[in-house]
N, CA, C and O atoms as a GROMACS GRO file, in nm:
protein
  268
    1MET      N    1  -2.258   0.282  -2.485
    1MET     CA    2  -2.128   0.345  -2.485
    1MET      C    3  -2.085   0.369  -2.630
    1MET      O    4  -2.096   0.280  -2.715
    2TYR      N    5  -2.037   0.488  -2.657
    2TYR     CA    6  -1.989   0.523  -2.790
    2TYR      C    7  -1.848   0.469  -2.810
    2TYR      O    8  -1.771   0.456  -2.716
    3LYS      N    9  -1.816   0.439  -2.935
    3LYS     CA   10  -1.682   0.391  -2.969
    3LYS      C   11  -1.641   0.449  -3.103
    3LYS      O   12  -1.723   0.505  -3.176
    4ILE      N   13  -1.513   0.435  -3.135
    4ILE     CA   14  -1.459   0.486  -3.262
    4ILE      C   15  -1.436   0.368  -3.355
    4ILE      O   16  -1.374   0.268  -3.318
    5ILE      N   17  -1.488   0.381  -3.476
    5ILE     CA   18  -1.470   0.279  -3.579
    5ILE      C   19  -1.394   0.343  -3.694
    5ILE      O   20  -1.438   0.442  -3.751
    6LYS      N   21  -1.278   0.285  -3.727
    6LYS     CA   22  -1.197   0.336  -3.838
    6LYS      C   23  -1.250   0.275  -3.968
    6LYS      O   24  -1.275   0.155  -3.975
    7GLY      N   25  -1.268   0.358  -4.070
    7GLY     CA   26  -1.318   0.309  -4.197
    7GLY      C   27  -1.266   0.393  -4.313
    7GLY      O   28  -1.180   0.479  -4.295
    8LYS      N   29  -1.320   0.366  -4.430
    8LYS     CA   30  -1.284   0.442  -4.550
    8LYS      C   31  -1.410   0.505  -4.607
    8LYS      O   32  -1.518   0.446  -4.608
    9SER      N   33  -1.393   0.627  -4.655
    9SER     CA   34  -1.503   0.696  -4.722
    9SER      C   35  -1.520   0.638  -4.862
    9SER      O   36  -1.439   0.557  -4.907
   10ILE      N   37  -1.624   0.680  -4.930
   10ILE     CA   38  -1.649   0.635  -5.067
   10ILE      C   39  -1.532   0.672  -5.157
   10ILE      O   40  -1.500   0.600  -5.252
   11SER      N   41  -1.467   0.785  -5.127
   11SER     CA   42  -1.353   0.829  -5.209
   11SER      C   43  -1.222   0.760  -5.168
   11SER      O   44  -1.118   0.787  -5.228
   12GLY      N   45  -1.227   0.671  -5.068
   12GLY     CA   46  -1.110   0.596  -5.028
   12GLY      C   47  -1.027   0.657  -4.916
   12GLY      O   48  -0.923   0.603  -4.879
   13GLU      N   49  -1.071   0.771  -4.864
   13GLU     CA   50  -0.998   0.836  -4.755
   13GLU      C   51  -1.030   0.769  -4.621
   13GLU      O   52  -1.142   0.722  -4.600
   14ILE      N   53  -0.932   0.764  -4.532
   14ILE     CA   54  -0.954   0.712  -4.397
   14ILE      C   55  -1.043   0.810  -4.322
   14ILE      O   56  -1.024   0.931  -4.328
   15GLU      N   57  -1.142   0.756  -4.250
   15GLU     CA   58  -1.226   0.839  -4.165
   15GLU      C   59  -1.254   0.763  -4.036
   15GLU      O   60  -1.239   0.641  -4.030
   16TYR      N   61  -1.294   0.837  -3.936
   16TYR     CA   62  -1.321   0.780  -3.805
   16TYR      C   63  -1.466   0.809  -3.769
   16TYR      O   64  -1.509   0.925  -3.772
   17ARG      N   65  -1.540   0.705  -3.734
   17ARG     CA   66  -1.681   0.720  -3.700
   17ARG      C   67  -1.700   0.701  -3.550
   17ARG      O   68  -1.660   0.599  -3.494
   18VAL      N   69  -1.761   0.798  -3.486
   18VAL     CA   70  -1.800   0.784  -3.348
   18VAL      C   71  -1.942   0.729  -3.352
   18VAL      O   72  -2.033   0.794  -3.404
   19SER      N   73  -1.959   0.609  -3.298
   19SER     CA   74  -2.084   0.536  -3.315
   19SER      C   75  -2.132   0.478  -3.183
   19SER      O   76  -2.052   0.450  -3.094
   20ASP      N   77  -2.263   0.460  -3.172
   20ASP     CA   78  -2.319   0.400  -3.052
   20ASP      C   79  -2.336   0.248  -3.066
   20ASP      O   80  -2.401   0.186  -2.983
   21GLY      N   81  -2.278   0.190  -3.169
   21GLY     CA   82  -2.284   0.045  -3.188
   21GLY      C   83  -2.202   0.003  -3.308
   21GLY      O   84  -2.147   0.086  -3.380
   22SER      N   85  -2.195  -0.127  -3.328
   22SER     CA   86  -2.122  -0.181  -3.443
   22SER      C   87  -2.203  -0.162  -3.571
   22SER      O   88  -2.322  -0.131  -3.566
   23VAL      N   89  -2.138  -0.181  -3.685
   23VAL     CA   90  -2.206  -0.170  -3.814
   23VAL      C   91  -2.325  -0.265  -3.814
   23VAL      O   92  -2.312  -0.382  -3.778
   24GLY      N   93  -2.440  -0.215  -3.854
   24GLY     CA   94  -2.562  -0.294  -3.857
   24GLY      C   95  -2.640  -0.292  -3.726
   24GLY      O   96  -2.755  -0.334  -3.722
   25GLU      N   97  -2.576  -0.243  -3.618
   25GLU     CA   98  -2.641  -0.238  -3.488
   25GLU      C   99  -2.651  -0.096  -3.432
   25GLU      O  100  -2.714  -0.075  -3.329
   26ARG      N  101  -2.591   0.000  -3.501
   26ARG     CA  102  -2.588   0.136  -3.447
   26ARG      C  103  -2.712   0.215  -3.487
   26ARG      O  104  -2.776   0.188  -3.588
   27SER      N  105  -2.743   0.314  -3.404
   27SER     CA  106  -2.855   0.402  -3.437
   27SER      C  107  -2.807   0.541  -3.478
   27SER      O  108  -2.883   0.617  -3.538
   28VAL      N  109  -2.681   0.573  -3.445
   28VAL     CA  110  -2.627   0.704  -3.481
   28VAL      C  111  -2.476   0.693  -3.493
   28VAL      O  112  -2.412   0.616  -3.422
   29SER      N  113  -2.418   0.772  -3.584
   29SER     CA  114  -2.272   0.783  -3.593
   29SER      C  115  -2.236   0.920  -3.650
   29SER      O  116  -2.314   0.981  -3.723
   30TYR      N  117  -2.116   0.965  -3.616
   30TYR     CA  118  -2.065   1.094  -3.660
   30TYR      C  119  -1.928   1.070  -3.722
   30TYR      O  120  -1.846   0.998  -3.665
   31ASP      N  121  -1.902   1.130  -3.837
   31ASP     CA  122  -1.779   1.107  -3.912
   31ASP      C  123  -1.678   1.218  -3.889
   31ASP      O  124  -1.713   1.336  -3.883
   32PHE      N  125  -1.550   1.179  -3.877
   32PHE     CA  126  -1.441   1.274  -3.856
   32PHE      C  127  -1.324   1.238  -3.945
   32PHE      O  128  -1.303   1.122  -3.979
   33LYS      N  129  -1.248   1.340  -3.983
   33LYS     CA  130  -1.129   1.318  -4.066
   33LYS      C  131  -1.008   1.279  -3.983
   33LYS      O  132  -0.917   1.214  -4.035
   34THR      N  133  -1.003   1.316  -3.855
   34THR     CA  134  -0.887   1.285  -3.772
   34THR      C  135  -0.928   1.206  -3.649
   34THR      O  136  -1.039   1.221  -3.598
   35ILE      N  137  -0.837   1.122  -3.602
   35ILE     CA  138  -0.861   1.043  -3.481
   35ILE      C  139  -0.873   1.135  -3.360
   35ILE      O  140  -0.949   1.106  -3.268
   36GLU      N  141  -0.800   1.244  -3.360
   36GLU     CA  142  -0.804   1.338  -3.247
   36GLU      C  143  -0.943   1.398  -3.230
   36GLU      O  144  -0.993   1.408  -3.118
   37ASP      N  145  -1.006   1.439  -3.341
   37ASP     CA  146  -1.141   1.494  -3.334
   37ASP      C  147  -1.240   1.388  -3.285
   37ASP      O  148  -1.328   1.417  -3.204
   38ALA      N  149  -1.225   1.266  -3.335
   38ALA     CA  150  -1.314   1.157  -3.293
   38ALA      C  151  -1.296   1.126  -3.145
   38ALA      O  152  -1.395   1.105  -3.074
   39GLN      N  153  -1.172   1.124  -3.097
   39GLN     CA  154  -1.147   1.096  -2.956
   39GLN      C  155  -1.207   1.202  -2.866
   39GLN      O  156  -1.262   1.170  -2.760
   40GLU      N  157  -1.198   1.327  -2.907
   40GLU     CA  158  -1.254   1.436  -2.827
   40GLU      C  159  -1.404   1.418  -2.808
   40GLU      O  160  -1.454   1.431  -2.696
   41ILE      N  161  -1.475   1.389  -2.915
   41ILE     CA  162  -1.620   1.379  -2.904
   41ILE      C  163  -1.664   1.248  -2.839
   41ILE      O  164  -1.765   1.247  -2.769
   42VAL      N  165  -1.592   1.138  -2.860
   42VAL     CA  166  -1.632   1.012  -2.797
   42VAL      C  167  -1.620   1.024  -2.645
   42VAL      O  168  -1.703   0.969  -2.572
   43ILE      N  169  -1.520   1.094  -2.598
   43ILE     CA  170  -1.505   1.116  -2.453
   43ILE      C  171  -1.622   1.198  -2.401
   43ILE      O  172  -1.682   1.162  -2.299
   44LYS      N  173  -1.656   1.307  -2.469
   44LYS     CA  174  -1.767   1.392  -2.426
   44LYS      C  175  -1.899   1.316  -2.426
   44LYS      O  176  -1.976   1.324  -2.331
   45LEU      N  177  -1.925   1.242  -2.533
   45LEU     CA  178  -2.050   1.167  -2.542
   45LEU      C  179  -2.061   1.060  -2.433
   45LEU      O  180  -2.167   1.043  -2.373
   46ASN      N  181  -1.953   0.989  -2.408
   46ASN     CA  182  -1.956   0.885  -2.306
   46ASN      C  183  -1.972   0.943  -2.166
   46ASN      O  184  -2.042   0.886  -2.083
   47LEU      N  185  -1.907   1.056  -2.139
   47LEU     CA  186  -1.924   1.121  -2.009
   47LEU      C  187  -2.068   1.167  -1.991
   47LEU      O  188  -2.126   1.148  -1.884
   48GLU      N  189  -2.125   1.227  -2.093
   48GLU     CA  190  -2.262   1.273  -2.082
   48GLU      C  191  -2.361   1.158  -2.071
   48GLU      O  192  -2.459   1.167  -1.997
   49GLU      N  193  -2.336   1.050  -2.144
   49GLU     CA  194  -2.423   0.933  -2.135
   49GLU      C  195  -2.417   0.873  -1.994
   49GLU      O  196  -2.519   0.833  -1.937
   50GLU      N  197  -2.298   0.867  -1.940
   50GLU     CA  198  -2.277   0.811  -1.806
   50GLU      C  199  -2.348   0.893  -1.698
   50GLU      O  200  -2.395   0.838  -1.598
   51HIS      N  201  -2.357   1.023  -1.719
   51HIS     CA  202  -2.416   1.112  -1.619
   51HIS      C  203  -2.561   1.149  -1.651
   51HIS      O  204  -2.618   1.239  -1.590
   52GLY      N  205  -2.622   1.078  -1.747
   52GLY     CA  206  -2.763   1.097  -1.775
   52GLY      C  207  -2.800   1.216  -1.859
   52GLY      O  208  -2.917   1.256  -1.862
   53GLN      N  209  -2.704   1.276  -1.927
   53GLN     CA  210  -2.734   1.390  -2.013
   53GLN      C  211  -2.726   1.347  -2.158
   53GLN      O  212  -2.650   1.257  -2.192
   54VAL      N  213  -2.804   1.410  -2.243
   54VAL     CA  214  -2.806   1.376  -2.385
   54VAL      C  215  -2.780   1.503  -2.465
   54VAL      O  216  -2.840   1.608  -2.440
   55TRP      N  217  -2.690   1.492  -2.564
   55TRP     CA  218  -2.664   1.604  -2.654
   55TRP      C  219  -2.778   1.619  -2.753
   55TRP      O  220  -2.845   1.522  -2.786
   56ASN      N  221  -2.798   1.742  -2.799
   56ASN     CA  222  -2.891   1.768  -2.907
   56ASN      C  223  -2.827   1.713  -3.035
   56ASN      O  224  -2.724   1.763  -3.079
   57THR      N  225  -2.887   1.611  -3.093
   57THR     CA  226  -2.827   1.541  -3.207
   57THR      C  227  -2.807   1.634  -3.327
   57THR      O  228  -2.702   1.628  -3.392
   58LYS      N  229  -2.904   1.720  -3.358
   58LYS     CA  230  -2.888   1.812  -3.471
   58LYS      C  231  -2.771   1.905  -3.449
   58LYS      O  232  -2.692   1.929  -3.540
   59GLU      N  233  -2.758   1.956  -3.327
   59GLU     CA  234  -2.648   2.046  -3.295
   59GLU      C  235  -2.515   1.973  -3.306
   59GLU      O  236  -2.418   2.028  -3.358
   60LEU      N  237  -2.508   1.851  -3.259
   60LEU     CA  238  -2.386   1.771  -3.265
   60LEU      C  239  -2.346   1.746  -3.410
   60LEU      O  240  -2.230   1.761  -3.446
   61GLN      N  241  -2.441   1.708  -3.493
   61GLN     CA  242  -2.411   1.683  -3.634
   61GLN      C  243  -2.360   1.809  -3.701
   61GLN      O  244  -2.265   1.804  -3.778
   62GLN      N  245  -2.424   1.921  -3.672
   62GLN     CA  246  -2.384   2.046  -3.734
   62GLN      C  247  -2.242   2.086  -3.692
   62GLN      O  248  -2.164   2.135  -3.773
   63ASP      N  249  -2.210   2.064  -3.565
   63ASP     CA  250  -2.080   2.105  -3.514
   63ASP      C  251  -1.967   2.011  -3.552
   63ASP      O  252  -1.854   2.056  -3.569
   64PHE      N  253  -1.994   1.879  -3.565
   64PHE     CA  254  -1.886   1.784  -3.574
   64PHE      C  255  -1.883   1.697  -3.699
   64PHE      O  256  -1.784   1.626  -3.720
   65THR      N  257  -1.985   1.699  -3.783
   65THR     CA  258  -1.985   1.615  -3.902
   65THR      C  259  -1.888   1.671  -4.005
   65THR      O  260  -1.884   1.792  -4.030
   66VAL      N  261  -1.810   1.583  -4.065
   66VAL     CA  262  -1.714   1.622  -4.169
   66VAL      C  263  -1.791   1.681  -4.286
   66VAL      O  264  -1.889   1.624  -4.333
   67GLN      N  265  -1.745   1.795  -4.333
   67GLN     CA  266  -1.811   1.863  -4.445
   67GLN      C  267  -1.748   1.820  -4.576
   67GLN      O  268  -1.790   1.867  -4.682
   0.00000   0.00000   0.00000
């Protein structure tokens, strides 16, 4: 199950990571500048995981990773 982890970027800005595990235990995470963006994708990922579908990771990173 994916979850949102609030953290700080190297520059000190607040960011939200949608991750499949805790720090040190995760295999993938996606960074967002707003909690709203993170909530939108965590819901989609969890629904798809629950129903046996998997997103294309490259496509997800391209669409949702903070630039």
